All heavy atoms as a GROMACS GRO file, in nm:
protein
  548
    1MET      N    1  14.992 -11.215 -18.518
    1MET     CA    2  15.107 -11.270 -18.431
    1MET      C    3  15.199 -11.348 -18.527
    1MET      O    4  15.158 -11.423 -18.606
    1MET     CB    5  15.046 -11.365 -18.329
    1MET     CG    6  15.155 -11.421 -18.237
    1MET     SD    7  15.100 -11.537 -18.114
    1MET     CE    8  14.948 -11.462 -18.056
    2GLN      N    9  15.330 -11.316 -18.508
    2GLN     CA   10  15.428 -11.389 -18.589
    2GLN      C   11  15.452 -11.530 -18.555
    2GLN      O   12  15.426 -11.558 -18.438
    2GLN     CB   13  15.564 -11.307 -18.577
    2GLN     CG   14  15.560 -11.165 -18.644
    2GLN     CD   15  15.695 -11.093 -18.633
    2GLN    OE1   16  15.790 -11.150 -18.586
    2GLN    NE2   17  15.693 -10.985 -18.675
    3PRO      N   18  15.495 -11.602 -18.642
    3PRO     CA   19  15.509 -11.755 -18.609
    3PRO      C   20  15.614 -11.780 -18.504
    3PRO      O   21  15.587 -11.874 -18.416
    3PRO     CB   22  15.550 -11.819 -18.738
    3PRO     CG   23  15.519 -11.717 -18.852
    3PRO     CD   24  15.516 -11.587 -18.787
    4ASP      N   25  15.715 -11.701 -18.492
    4ASP     CA   26  15.811 -11.726 -18.384
    4ASP      C   27  15.758 -11.694 -18.248
    4ASP      O   28  15.786 -11.749 -18.151
    4ASP     CB   29  15.949 -11.652 -18.412
    4ASP     CG   30  15.930 -11.509 -18.436
    4ASP    OD1   31  15.827 -11.465 -18.464
    4ASP    OD2   32  16.038 -11.431 -18.440
    5THR      N   33  15.677 -11.589 -18.245
    5THR     CA   34  15.612 -11.542 -18.116
    5THR      C   35  15.518 -11.657 -18.072
    5THR      O   36  15.515 -11.686 -17.958
    5THR     CB   37  15.541 -11.412 -18.128
    5THR    OG1   38  15.628 -11.322 -18.183
    5THR    CG2   39  15.487 -11.359 -18.001
    6ARG      N   40  15.440 -11.714 -18.169
    6ARG     CA   41  15.345 -11.809 -18.128
    6ARG      C   42  15.421 -11.945 -18.082
    6ARG      O   43  15.387 -12.008 -17.987
    6ARG     CB   44  15.267 -11.850 -18.257
    6ARG     CG   45  15.149 -11.954 -18.231
    6ARG     CD   46  15.091 -11.985 -18.361
    6ARG     NE   47  15.039 -11.865 -18.433
    6ARG     CZ   48  14.919 -11.803 -18.420
    6ARG    NH1   49  14.839 -11.863 -18.337
    6ARG    NH2   50  14.880 -11.704 -18.492
    7ALA      N   51  15.536 -11.974 -18.147
    7ALA     CA   52  15.626 -12.076 -18.100
    7ALA      C   53  15.665 -12.060 -17.959
    7ALA      O   54  15.674 -12.146 -17.875
    7ALA     CB   55  15.732 -12.104 -18.203
    8LEU      N   56  15.715 -11.941 -17.934
    8LEU     CA   57  15.770 -11.908 -17.796
    8LEU      C   58  15.658 -11.923 -17.686
    8LEU      O   59  15.680 -11.976 -17.582
    8LEU     CB   60  15.823 -11.770 -17.790
    8LEU     CG   61  15.966 -11.744 -17.815
    8LEU    CD1   62  16.000 -11.598 -17.825
    8LEU    CD2   63  16.052 -11.817 -17.720
    9LEU      N   64  15.539 -11.884 -17.721
    9LEU     CA   65  15.422 -11.886 -17.626
    9LEU      C   66  15.386 -12.036 -17.612
    9LEU      O   67  15.369 -12.070 -17.487
    9LEU     CB   68  15.304 -11.805 -17.687
    9LEU     CG   69  15.300 -11.660 -17.666
    9LEU    CD1   70  15.189 -11.594 -17.736
    9LEU    CD2   71  15.286 -11.640 -17.522
   10ARG      N   72  15.375 -12.110 -17.707
   10ARG     CA   73  15.352 -12.250 -17.703
   10ARG      C   74  15.450 -12.325 -17.620
   10ARG      O   75  15.409 -12.396 -17.537
   10ARG     CB   76  15.331 -12.311 -17.838
   10ARG     CG   77  15.292 -12.454 -17.833
   10ARG     CD   78  15.274 -12.524 -17.972
   10ARG     NE   79  15.211 -12.427 -18.069
   10ARG     CZ   80  15.276 -12.389 -18.182
   10ARG    NH1   81  15.385 -12.430 -18.213
   10ARG    NH2   82  15.208 -12.319 -18.266
   11THR      N   83  15.575 -12.294 -17.646
   11THR     CA   84  15.691 -12.375 -17.564
   11THR      C   85  15.685 -12.336 -17.429
   11THR      O   86  15.700 -12.409 -17.340
   11THR     CB   87  15.824 -12.331 -17.638
   11THR    OG1   88  15.815 -12.369 -17.772
   11THR    CG2   89  15.929 -12.406 -17.563
   12GLY      N   90  15.671 -12.205 -17.395
   12GLY     CA   91  15.667 -12.155 -17.257
   12GLY      C   92  15.551 -12.219 -17.180
   12GLY      O   93  15.568 -12.256 -17.068
   13LEU      N   94  15.434 -12.217 -17.242
   13LEU     CA   95  15.319 -12.280 -17.180
   13LEU      C   96  15.340 -12.420 -17.153
   13LEU      O   97  15.299 -12.473 -17.050
   13LEU     CB   98  15.198 -12.257 -17.266
   13LEU     CG   99  15.140 -12.111 -17.263
   13LEU    CD1  100  15.027 -12.086 -17.359
   13LEU    CD2  101  15.084 -12.079 -17.121
   14LEU      N  102  15.392 -12.501 -17.251
   14LEU     CA  103  15.418 -12.642 -17.229
   14LEU      C  104  15.517 -12.665 -17.118
   14LEU      O  105  15.494 -12.757 -17.033
   14LEU     CB  106  15.469 -12.700 -17.352
   14LEU     CG  107  15.359 -12.730 -17.474
   14LEU    CD1  108  15.422 -12.780 -17.593
   14LEU    CD2  109  15.259 -12.831 -17.412
   15ILE      N  110  15.627 -12.588 -17.117
   15ILE     CA  111  15.732 -12.614 -17.007
   15ILE      C  112  15.659 -12.576 -16.871
   15ILE      O  113  15.676 -12.655 -16.774
   15ILE     CB  114  15.856 -12.526 -17.042
   15ILE    CG1  115  15.923 -12.582 -17.164
   15ILE    CG2  116  15.945 -12.535 -16.919
   15ILE    CD1  117  16.036 -12.499 -17.214
   16PHE      N  118  15.594 -12.459 -16.864
   16PHE     CA  119  15.540 -12.426 -16.729
   16PHE      C  120  15.436 -12.519 -16.690
   16PHE      O  121  15.420 -12.552 -16.572
   16PHE     CB  122  15.486 -12.283 -16.749
   16PHE     CG  123  15.445 -12.219 -16.616
   16PHE    CD1  124  15.526 -12.164 -16.528
   16PHE    CD2  125  15.300 -12.231 -16.579
   16PHE    CE1  126  15.487 -12.108 -16.417
   16PHE    CE2  127  15.266 -12.176 -16.458
   16PHE     CZ  128  15.353 -12.123 -16.369
   17GLY      N  129  15.346 -12.564 -16.790
   17GLY     CA  130  15.244 -12.662 -16.766
   17GLY      C  131  15.295 -12.788 -16.712
   17GLY      O  132  15.247 -12.843 -16.612
   18THR      N  133  15.413 -12.832 -16.764
   18THR     CA  134  15.478 -12.957 -16.713
   18THR      C  135  15.518 -12.940 -16.570
   18THR      O  136  15.500 -13.032 -16.491
   18THR     CB  137  15.597 -12.988 -16.814
   18THR    OG1  138  15.545 -13.010 -16.946
   18THR    CG2  139  15.665 -13.115 -16.764
   19GLY      N  140  15.579 -12.825 -16.543
   19GLY     CA  141  15.625 -12.796 -16.408
   19GLY      C  142  15.508 -12.799 -16.307
   19GLY      O  143  15.520 -12.856 -16.205
   20ALA      N  144  15.398 -12.728 -16.345
   20ALA     CA  145  15.283 -12.715 -16.257
   20ALA      C  146  15.219 -12.854 -16.229
   20ALA      O  147  15.186 -12.883 -16.118
   20ALA     CB  148  15.179 -12.617 -16.324
   21ILE      N  149  15.204 -12.940 -16.335
   21ILE     CA  150  15.141 -13.067 -16.326
   21ILE      C  151  15.239 -13.150 -16.230
   21ILE      O  152  15.200 -13.223 -16.140
   21ILE     CB  153  15.123 -13.130 -16.457
   21ILE    CG1  154  15.005 -13.059 -16.524
   21ILE    CG2  155  15.085 -13.285 -16.436
   21ILE    CD1  156  14.987 -13.096 -16.673
   22SER      N  157  15.367 -13.146 -16.259
   22SER     CA  158  15.459 -13.212 -16.171
   22SER      C  159  15.461 -13.176 -16.029
   22SER      O  160  15.461 -13.259 -15.944
   22SER     CB  161  15.604 -13.198 -16.228
   22SER     OG  162  15.703 -13.266 -16.160
   23ALA      N  163  15.439 -13.040 -16.002
   23ALA     CA  164  15.428 -12.996 -15.867
   23ALA      C  165  15.308 -13.052 -15.797
   23ALA      O  166  15.307 -13.092 -15.684
   23ALA     CB  167  15.426 -12.838 -15.859
   24LEU      N  168  15.197 -13.055 -15.874
   24LEU     CA  169  15.066 -13.107 -15.819
   24LEU      C  170  15.088 -13.256 -15.790
   24LEU      O  171  15.030 -13.302 -15.683
   24LEU     CB  172  14.952 -13.073 -15.910
   24LEU     CG  173  14.911 -12.930 -15.920
   24LEU    CD1  174  14.795 -12.912 -16.033
   24LEU    CD2  175  14.872 -12.881 -15.786
   25LEU      N  176  15.134 -13.322 -15.881
   25LEU     CA  177  15.157 -13.468 -15.865
   25LEU      C  178  15.247 -13.494 -15.731
   25LEU      O  179  15.220 -13.589 -15.660
   25LEU     CB  180  15.224 -13.538 -15.979
   25LEU     CG  181  15.126 -13.563 -16.100
   25LEU    CD1  182  15.214 -13.609 -16.219
   25LEU    CD2  183  15.026 -13.648 -16.068
   26MET      N  184  15.351 -13.413 -15.729
   26MET     CA  185  15.442 -13.432 -15.612
   26MET      C  186  15.363 -13.419 -15.478
   26MET      O  187  15.387 -13.488 -15.384
   26MET     CB  188  15.558 -13.330 -15.621
   26MET     CG  189  15.652 -13.331 -15.499
   26MET     SD  190  15.769 -13.203 -15.511
   26MET     CE  191  15.675 -13.054 -15.511
   27LEU      N  192  15.281 -13.316 -15.479
   27LEU     CA  193  15.209 -13.281 -15.356
   27LEU      C  194  15.102 -13.373 -15.314
   27LEU      O  195  15.077 -13.408 -15.200
   27LEU     CB  196  15.154 -13.135 -15.360
   27LEU     CG  197  15.270 -13.022 -15.355
   27LEU    CD1  198  15.202 -12.887 -15.383
   27LEU    CD2  199  15.344 -13.024 -15.228
   28TYR      N  200  15.030 -13.426 -15.417
   28TYR     CA  201  14.906 -13.494 -15.389
   28TYR      C  202  14.909 -13.647 -15.425
   28TYR      O  203  14.845 -13.728 -15.368
   28TYR     CB  204  14.788 -13.426 -15.461
   28TYR     CG  205  14.762 -13.282 -15.408
   28TYR    CD1  206  14.791 -13.180 -15.494
   28TYR    CD2  207  14.712 -13.275 -15.287
   28TYR    CE1  208  14.771 -13.048 -15.437
   28TYR    CE2  209  14.699 -13.142 -15.231
   28TYR     CZ  210  14.722 -13.025 -15.308
   28TYR     OH  211  14.700 -12.899 -15.263
   29ALA      N  212  14.982 -13.687 -15.527
   29ALA     CA  213  14.980 -13.819 -15.571
   29ALA      C  214  15.107 -13.901 -15.525
   29ALA      O  215  15.090 -14.024 -15.512
   29ALA     CB  216  14.970 -13.829 -15.723
   30PHE      N  217  15.208 -13.829 -15.502
   30PHE     CA  218  15.338 -13.904 -15.471
   30PHE      C  219  15.382 -13.898 -15.324
   30PHE      O  220  15.494 -13.899 -15.300
   30PHE     CB  221  15.453 -13.860 -15.564
   30PHE     CG  222  15.431 -13.875 -15.712
   30PHE    CD1  223  15.481 -13.795 -15.808
   30PHE    CD2  224  15.356 -13.995 -15.750
   30PHE    CE1  225  15.463 -13.817 -15.940
   30PHE    CE2  226  15.342 -14.012 -15.895
   30PHE     CZ  227  15.397 -13.933 -15.987
   31GLY      N  228  15.284 -13.878 -15.237
   31GLY     CA  229  15.317 -13.883 -15.095
   31GLY      C  230  15.337 -13.760 -15.032
   31GLY      O  231  15.360 -13.748 -14.902
   32GLY      N  232  15.330 -13.644 -15.088
   32GLY     CA  233  15.342 -13.516 -15.022
   32GLY      C  234  15.491 -13.478 -14.997
   32GLY      O  235  15.584 -13.548 -15.023
   33VAL      N  236  15.507 -13.363 -14.927
   33VAL     CA  237  15.652 -13.307 -14.904
   33VAL      C  238  15.639 -13.265 -14.758
   33VAL      O  239  15.540 -13.201 -14.701
   33VAL     CB  240  15.678 -13.190 -14.998
   33VAL    CG1  241  15.810 -13.139 -14.969
   33VAL    CG2  242  15.669 -13.236 -15.135
   34THR      N  243  15.751 -13.284 -14.683
   34THR     CA  244  15.771 -13.238 -14.550
   34THR      C  245  15.897 -13.150 -14.554
   34THR      O  246  15.955 -13.123 -14.664
   34THR     CB  247  15.791 -13.351 -14.444
   34THR    OG1  248  15.916 -13.418 -14.488
   34THR    CG2  249  15.675 -13.437 -14.439
   35ARG      N  250  15.945 -13.100 -14.429
   35ARG     CA  251  16.057 -13.023 -14.429
   35ARG      C  252  16.182 -13.094 -14.476
   35ARG      O  253  16.284 -13.029 -14.516
   35ARG     CB  254  16.095 -12.971 -14.289
   35ARG     CG  255  16.012 -12.864 -14.242
   35ARG     CD  256  16.035 -12.813 -14.098
   35ARG     NE  257  16.155 -12.866 -14.040
   35ARG     CZ  258  16.205 -12.839 -13.929
   35ARG    NH1  259  16.139 -12.764 -13.853
   35ARG    NH2  260  16.313 -12.900 -13.876
   36GLN      N  261  16.184 -13.226 -14.480
   36GLN     CA  262  16.301 -13.297 -14.526
   36GLN      C  263  16.293 -13.340 -14.661
   36GLN      O  264  16.373 -13.414 -14.721
   36GLN     CB  265  16.316 -13.426 -14.436
   36GLN     CG  266  16.351 -13.385 -14.291
   36GLN     CD  267  16.362 -13.507 -14.201
   36GLN    OE1  268  16.317 -13.620 -14.246
   36GLN    NE2  269  16.411 -13.486 -14.085
   37GLY      N  270  16.175 -13.302 -14.740
   37GLY     CA  271  16.166 -13.338 -14.880
   37GLY      C  272  16.049 -13.436 -14.909
   37GLY      O  273  15.972 -13.470 -14.816
   38PRO      N  274  16.029 -13.473 -15.034
   38PRO     CA  275  15.928 -13.580 -15.069
   38PRO      C  276  15.939 -13.697 -14.991
   38PRO      O  277  16.062 -13.740 -14.960
   38PRO     CB  278  15.942 -13.588 -15.214
   38PRO     CG  279  16.007 -13.455 -15.250
   38PRO     CD  280  16.106 -13.430 -15.143
   39HIS      N  281  15.838 -13.782 -14.982
   39HIS     CA  282  15.839 -13.914 -14.920
   39HIS      C  283  15.891 -14.025 -14.998
   39HIS      O  284  15.923 -14.127 -14.950
   39HIS     CB  285  15.706 -13.941 -14.864
   39HIS     CG  286  15.672 -13.848 -14.746
   39HIS    ND1  287  15.727 -13.854 -14.616
   39HIS    CD2  288  15.575 -13.743 -14.747
   39HIS    CE1  289  15.673 -13.759 -14.538
   39HIS    NE2  290  15.584 -13.690 -14.609
   40THR      N  291  15.871 -14.011 -15.135
   40THR     CA  292  15.889 -14.118 -15.225
   40THR      C  293  16.000 -14.088 -15.338
   40THR      O  294  16.020 -13.971 -15.356
   40THR     CB  295  15.768 -14.172 -15.291
   40THR    OG1  296  15.713 -14.056 -15.379
   40THR    CG2  297  15.655 -14.205 -15.200
   41ASN      N  298  16.045 -14.183 -15.407
   41ASN     CA  299  16.134 -14.156 -15.517
   41ASN      C  300  16.066 -14.088 -15.629
   41ASN      O  301  16.124 -14.001 -15.689
   41ASN     CB  302  16.195 -14.295 -15.569
   41ASN     CG  303  16.290 -14.350 -15.475
   41ASN    OD1  304  16.351 -14.280 -15.400
   41ASN    ND2  305  16.302 -14.485 -15.480
   42LEU      N  306  15.942 -14.111 -15.655
   42LEU     CA  307  15.868 -14.041 -15.754
   42LEU      C  308  15.840 -13.903 -15.717
   42LEU      O  309  15.852 -13.811 -15.801
   42LEU     CB  310  15.730 -14.113 -15.788
   42LEU     CG  311  15.740 -14.236 -15.874
   42LEU    CD1  312  15.610 -14.303 -15.888
   42LEU    CD2  313  15.801 -14.212 -16.008
   43GLY      N  314  15.834 -13.881 -15.590
   43GLY     CA  315  15.813 -13.742 -15.534
   43GLY      C  316  15.942 -13.666 -15.560
   43GLY      O  317  15.933 -13.543 -15.609
   44TRP      N  318  16.051 -13.726 -15.535
   44TRP     CA  319  16.182 -13.652 -15.565
   44TRP      C  320  16.208 -13.628 -15.710
   44TRP      O  321  16.258 -13.521 -15.745
   44TRP     CB  322  16.307 -13.735 -15.521
   44TRP     CG  323  16.325 -13.728 -15.368
   44TRP    CD1  324  16.301 -13.818 -15.271
   44TRP    CD2  325  16.378 -13.606 -15.302
   44TRP    NE1  326  16.321 -13.768 -15.146
   44TRP    CE2  327  16.375 -13.638 -15.155
   44TRP    CE3  328  16.433 -13.486 -15.337
   44TRP    CZ2  329  16.422 -13.554 -15.066
   44TRP    CZ3  330  16.484 -13.398 -15.239
   44TRP    CH2  331  16.476 -13.430 -15.107
   45LEU      N  332  16.166 -13.718 -15.794
   45LEU     CA  333  16.179 -13.693 -15.938
   45LEU      C  334  16.093 -13.581 -15.982
   45LEU      O  335  16.121 -13.497 -16.064
   45LEU     CB  336  16.140 -13.823 -16.016
   45LEU     CG  337  16.148 -13.809 -16.177
   45LEU    CD1  338  16.288 -13.780 -16.215
   45LEU    CD2  339  16.094 -13.944 -16.234
   46ALA      N  340  15.964 -13.576 -15.922
   46ALA     CA  341  15.872 -13.476 -15.959
   46ALA      C  342  15.920 -13.345 -15.907
   46ALA      O  343  15.913 -13.235 -15.979
   46ALA     CB  344  15.735 -13.502 -15.896
   47LEU      N  345  15.994 -13.337 -15.795
   47LEU     CA  346  16.052 -13.218 -15.742
   47LEU      C  347  16.160 -13.162 -15.844
   47LEU      O  348  16.170 -13.044 -15.865
   47LEU     CB  349  16.112 -13.243 -15.604
   47LEU     CG  350  16.179 -13.114 -15.537
   47LEU    CD1  351  16.092 -13.006 -15.509
   47LEU    CD2  352  16.256 -13.166 -15.418
   48MET      N  353  16.234 -13.259 -15.888
   48MET     CA  354  16.355 -13.212 -15.984
   48MET      C  355  16.283 -13.159 -16.116
   48MET      O  356  16.337 -13.057 -16.166
   48MET     CB  357  16.447 -13.327 -16.015
   48MET     CG  358  16.525 -13.374 -15.893
   48MET     SD  359  16.628 -13.241 -15.834
   48MET     CE  360  16.554 -13.211 -15.673
   49ILE      N  361  16.185 -13.215 -16.161
   49ILE     CA  362  16.124 -13.178 -16.286
   49ILE      C  363  16.061 -13.031 -16.254
   49ILE      O  364  16.072 -12.947 -16.333
   49ILE     CB  365  16.009 -13.270 -16.333
   49ILE    CG1  366  16.081 -13.397 -16.376
   49ILE    CG2  367  15.922 -13.209 -16.441
   49ILE    CD1  368  15.987 -13.515 -16.408
   50THR      N  369  15.992 -13.015 -16.142
   50THR     CA  370  15.925 -12.885 -16.106
   50THR      C  371  16.039 -12.787 -16.104
   50THR      O  372  16.015 -12.673 -16.148
   50THR     CB  373  15.854 -12.906 -15.973
   50THR    OG1  374  15.755 -13.012 -15.980
   50THR    CG2  375  15.801 -12.781 -15.932
   51MET      N  376  16.143 -12.818 -16.033
   51MET     CA  377  16.250 -12.708 -16.007
   51MET      C  378  16.324 -12.667 -16.146
   51MET      O  379  16.372 -12.562 -16.159
   51MET     CB  380  16.354 -12.761 -15.914
   51MET     CG  381  16.301 -12.771 -15.769
   51MET     SD  382  16.423 -12.844 -15.655
   51MET     CE  383  16.564 -12.728 -15.671
   52GLY      N  384  16.319 -12.759 -16.239
   52GLY     CA  385  16.375 -12.721 -16.377
   52GLY      C  386  16.270 -12.661 -16.469
   52GLY      O  387  16.310 -12.557 -16.535
   53CYS      N  388  16.143 -12.700 -16.461
   53CYS     CA  389  16.041 -12.647 -16.550
   53CYS      C  390  15.982 -12.515 -16.519
   53CYS      O  391  15.956 -12.440 -16.604
   53CYS     CB  392  15.935 -12.750 -16.584
   53CYS     SG  393  15.985 -12.896 -16.665
   54LEU      N  394  15.954 -12.489 -16.384
   54LEU     CA  395  15.887 -12.381 -16.349
   54LEU      C  396  15.965 -12.247 -16.377
   54LEU      O  397  15.907 -12.150 -16.443
   54LEU     CB  398  15.840 -12.378 -16.200
   54LEU     CG  399  15.716 -12.469 -16.175
   54LEU    CD1  400  15.674 -12.461 -16.031
   54LEU    CD2  401  15.597 -12.437 -16.268
   55PRO      N  402  16.100 -12.232 -16.334
   55PRO     CA  403  16.167 -12.121 -16.374
   55PRO      C  404  16.192 -12.094 -16.525
   55PRO      O  405  16.176 -11.993 -16.571
   55PRO     CB  406  16.300 -12.137 -16.301
   55PRO     CG  407  16.277 -12.230 -16.199
   55PRO     CD  408  16.171 -12.325 -16.247
   56THR      N  409  16.221 -12.215 -16.586
   56THR     CA  410  16.245 -12.201 -16.738
   56THR      C  411  16.114 -12.163 -16.811
   56THR      O  412  16.126 -12.077 -16.896
   56THR     CB  413  16.291 -12.342 -16.785
   56THR    OG1  414  16.405 -12.374 -16.714
   56THR    CG2  415  16.328 -12.333 -16.931
   57GLY      N  416  16.002 -12.218 -16.780
   57GLY     CA  417  15.881 -12.188 -16.830
   57GLY      C  418  15.843 -12.039 -16.810
   57GLY      O  419  15.777 -11.970 -16.892
   58THR      N  420  15.864 -11.994 -16.694
   58THR     CA  421  15.824 -11.861 -16.653
   58THR      C  422  15.912 -11.759 -16.731
   58THR      O  423  15.865 -11.654 -16.791
   58THR     CB  424  15.860 -11.825 -16.503
   58THR    OG1  425  15.773 -11.923 -16.421
   58THR    CG2  426  15.827 -11.683 -16.467
   59LEU      N  427  16.042 -11.782 -16.747
   59LEU     CA  428  16.122 -11.699 -16.824
   59LEU      C  429  16.087 -11.704 -16.972
   59LEU      O  430  16.082 -11.608 -17.048
   59LEU     CB  431  16.273 -11.733 -16.801
   59LEU     CG  432  16.325 -11.699 -16.667
   59LEU    CD1  433  16.469 -11.745 -16.649
   59LEU    CD2  434  16.320 -11.540 -16.640
   60THR      N  435  16.051 -11.820 -17.017
   60THR     CA  436  16.017 -11.834 -17.156
   60THR      C  437  15.888 -11.760 -17.187
   60THR      O  438  15.867 -11.687 -17.297
   60THR     CB  439  15.998 -11.981 -17.210
   60THR    OG1  440  16.121 -12.045 -17.178
   60THR    CG2  441  15.973 -12.001 -17.355
   61LEU      N  442  15.790 -11.766 -17.102
   61LEU     CA  443  15.663 -11.690 -17.112
   61LEU      C  444  15.692 -11.547 -17.109
   61LEU      O  445  15.619 -11.466 -17.175
   61LEU     CB  446  15.570 -11.738 -17.008
   61LEU     CG  447  15.493 -11.869 -17.029
   61LEU    CD1  448  15.407 -11.906 -16.906
   61LEU    CD2  449  15.418 -11.870 -17.156
   62LEU      N  450  15.778 -11.503 -17.011
   62LEU     CA  451  15.804 -11.358 -17.007
   62LEU      C  452  15.874 -11.310 -17.143
   62LEU      O  453  15.833 -11.204 -17.185
   62LEU     CB  454  15.905 -11.338 -16.890
   62LEU     CG  455  15.961 -11.192 -16.871
   62LEU    CD1  456  15.833 -11.094 -16.831
   62LEU    CD2  457  16.057 -11.186 -16.761
   63LEU      N  458  15.962 -11.387 -17.190
   63LEU     CA  459  16.029 -11.342 -17.322
   63LEU      C  460  15.907 -11.337 -17.421
   63LEU      O  461  15.905 -11.243 -17.512
   63LEU     CB  462  16.135 -11.453 -17.360
   63LEU     CG  463  16.193 -11.437 -17.496
   63LEU    CD1  464  16.271 -11.304 -17.502
   63LEU    CD2  465  16.278 -11.551 -17.533
   64ALA      N  466  15.831 -11.441 -17.435
   64ALA     CA  467  15.718 -11.434 -17.530
   64ALA      C  468  15.625 -11.320 -17.515
   64ALA      O  469  15.575 -11.255 -17.613
   64ALA     CB  470  15.638 -11.563 -17.524
   65ALA      N  471  15.599 -11.289 -17.390
   65ALA     CA  472  15.509 -11.165 -17.361
   65ALA      C  473  15.566 -11.043 -17.409
   65ALA      O  474  15.500 -10.949 -17.470
   65ALA     CB  475  15.464 -11.156 -17.216
   66LEU      N  476  15.700 -11.017 -17.371
   66LEU     CA  477  15.765 -10.908 -17.427
   66LEU      C  478  15.776 -10.891 -17.570
   66LEU      O  479  15.766 -10.792 -17.633
   66LEU     CB  480  15.905 -10.894 -17.360
   66LEU     CG  481  15.909 -10.870 -17.214
   66LEU    CD1  482  16.052 -10.890 -17.156
   66LEU    CD2  483  15.842 -10.742 -17.174
   67LYS      N  484  15.796 -11.013 -17.635
   67LYS     CA  485  15.808 -11.011 -17.784
   67LYS      C  486  15.664 -10.979 -17.846
   67LYS      O  487  15.670 -10.911 -17.943
   67LYS     CB  488  15.860 -11.150 -17.841
   67LYS     CG  489  15.876 -11.162 -17.989
   67LYS     CD  490  15.971 -11.266 -18.029
   67LYS     CE  491  15.981 -11.277 -18.176
   67LYS     NZ  492  15.943 -11.170 -18.262
   68LEU      N  493  15.564 -11.035 -17.790
   68LEU     CA  494  15.441 -10.994 -17.830
   68LEU      C  495  15.411 -10.850 -17.823
   68LEU      O  496  15.342 -10.793 -17.911
   68LEU     CB  497  15.328 -11.087 -17.754
   68LEU     CG  498  15.186 -11.076 -17.790
   68LEU    CD1  499  15.176 -11.121 -17.936
   68LEU    CD2  500  15.094 -11.149 -17.702
   69ALA      N  501  15.438 -10.793 -17.708
   69ALA     CA  502  15.419 -10.650 -17.690
   69ALA      C  503  15.497 -10.576 -17.788
   69ALA      O  504  15.450 -10.471 -17.850
   69ALA     CB  505  15.466 -10.609 -17.543
   70ALA      N  506  15.625 -10.613 -17.822
   70ALA     CA  507  15.706 -10.548 -17.921
   70ALA      C  508  15.644 -10.556 -18.064
   70ALA      O  509  15.653 -10.458 -18.138
   70ALA     CB  510  15.848 -10.594 -17.917
   71ASP      N  511  15.595 -10.678 -18.088
   71ASP     CA  512  15.532 -10.701 -18.227
   71ASP      C  513  15.408 -10.612 -18.239
   71ASP      O  514  15.386 -10.550 -18.349
   71ASP     CB  515  15.488 -10.846 -18.238
   71ASP     CG  516  15.616 -10.938 -18.258
   71ASP    OD1  517  15.726 -10.895 -18.281
   71ASP    OD2  518  15.589 -11.059 -18.242
   72ARG      N  519  15.334 -10.592 -18.136
   72ARG     CA  520  15.213 -10.509 -18.146
   72ARG      C  521  15.237 -10.359 -18.151
   72ARG      O  522  15.166 -10.281 -18.197
   72ARG     CB  523  15.120 -10.544 -18.035
   72ARG     CG  524  15.071 -10.688 -18.040
   72ARG     CD  525  14.944 -10.708 -17.950
   72ARG     NE  526  14.920 -10.853 -17.968
   72ARG     CZ  527  14.792 -10.892 -17.980
   72ARG    NH1  528  14.691 -10.804 -17.990
   72ARG    NH2  529  14.768 -11.028 -17.988
   73HIS      N  530  15.359 -10.321 -18.096
   73HIS     CA  531  15.406 -10.186 -18.096
   73HIS      C  532  15.445 -10.137 -18.233
   73HIS      O  533  15.438 -10.012 -18.265
   73HIS     CB  534  15.513 -10.167 -17.996
   73HIS     CG  535  15.544 -10.022 -17.974
   73HIS    ND1  536  15.660  -9.970 -18.037
   73HIS    CD2  537  15.494  -9.924 -17.897
   73HIS    CE1  538  15.659  -9.841 -18.000
   73HIS    NE2  539  15.573  -9.815 -17.912
   74LYS      N  540  15.492 -10.226 -18.311
   74LYS     CA  541  15.548 -10.194 -18.447
   74LYS      C  542  15.435 -10.140 -18.532
   74LYS      O  543  15.331 -10.172 -18.533
   74LYS     CB  544  15.609 -10.308 -18.519
   74LYS     CG  545  15.739 -10.342 -18.454
   74LYS     CD  546  15.809 -10.460 -18.540
   74LYS     CE  547  15.935 -10.498 -18.472
   74LYS     NZ  548  15.997 -10.603 -18.532
   0.00000   0.00000   0.00000
């Protein structure tokens, strides 16, 4: 595995993991979520982090997976 592919995988996992942990904290530790949104200020902050990190982490992991497949194809 090339160093840049490893860095992409590590970065994608860290960003996605941050979003997943933030989502879990929002749902279980910071008061939960209803149709009107989270109940606490920390819940809203966790929601914003989740909304930023999960899509970014998913796309970074997708890019890393495609790069890994291309590296192995060579």
